[in-house]
C-alpha angles and dihedrals in degrees: 000000000000088000091050090050091051090048092052091050093048091047092052092051094043096047091043089055091051092050093047088050087056092050090049091049091054099041108030100069092060090058091064098051117120112246109266138137089256101053115125135217120239090257128030113249140155118242131183089231136050100274095184094074125079131281090018091059093054092047093049091046094051090048092052092047091049091047093048091049092049092050090047090053090051091050093049091047093051096044098044093045090054091046090048089056089052092048090049091053092047090048092052091051088051090052089049090053091051091050092052091046090053090057090060109099093351112154097234135136116253093254097056091042091055092049092049091049090048089054089052092050091052090046090051091050092050093050092046091050090049093053091046090052090050089053092049090055102038108032097092091046091049091055091050089047092052095049092045094048095047090052095044095049093048094047094043094052089048093051090045091056089047090050098045092125093052108072095193095054092042091054091047096054095042091051088053090051090051093050094046095047091045089052091054091045092055092061099036095047096056095032087059090048090057092051092048095046092046089060092046090056089065090050092051092049092050091048092065121098089257092146089068094051133086126269096266091055092048091050091054091049090050090049092053094046091048093051091047090056087080101051123219109253147152121241140195105242088330087288106093130029116236101240142123089266088059091047089058092047091052092051088048090052090050090054091048091053090045090054089048091053090051090052094049093046 
């Protein structure tokens, strides 16, 4: 679990850096514009005053930078908290695997072996229930996240190709592509780990010397293997599993929409 904790911390810092890079790419170029009546803010907005004149421009610019940074912090907090839940679930499944592996060949009396296996069964039930609860909470948001990210990636790549002569715009849109694809990868990487580890729990249970044990022990092993046949997983609106396979399909969909935009240009 220490490894899972370190991974969650590293993930938070890494994704936070990517999102802050995106904010800088969108806001920094406006700070270097020469004062003129035509200078623009980082984001288009309607104000009740002439924001192109100093000091109104500087005030509006600082407000937009602060707002973008605040929203970026909220996005990082939501995404990394969700990813931390997934890392925690994957870590618990890894602990369960180690517990089952420790039962193999352990010199224990039948009674203590049954009690240890019963603890593993309860642990497995708890992890499965935790992942199911996560799916109940997050599955509609995951679907919205997938649809939004596919559209944003396709549109950003299209606008980047159209702005290839403008270094500032190119950097802006590519930073947005990096942030959006990283956001998807966070969920799919650890969602895939949960699916894989769920299947490995059944393998570990079957690898024990269950055939030498009593009927109660065999029944608990069978119960664990049967439950592991349906792996714990998160879904997008109960339609698509959150996995690396889905990540590849989403990037492929983004490319398809990008090609369509190029055709319709």
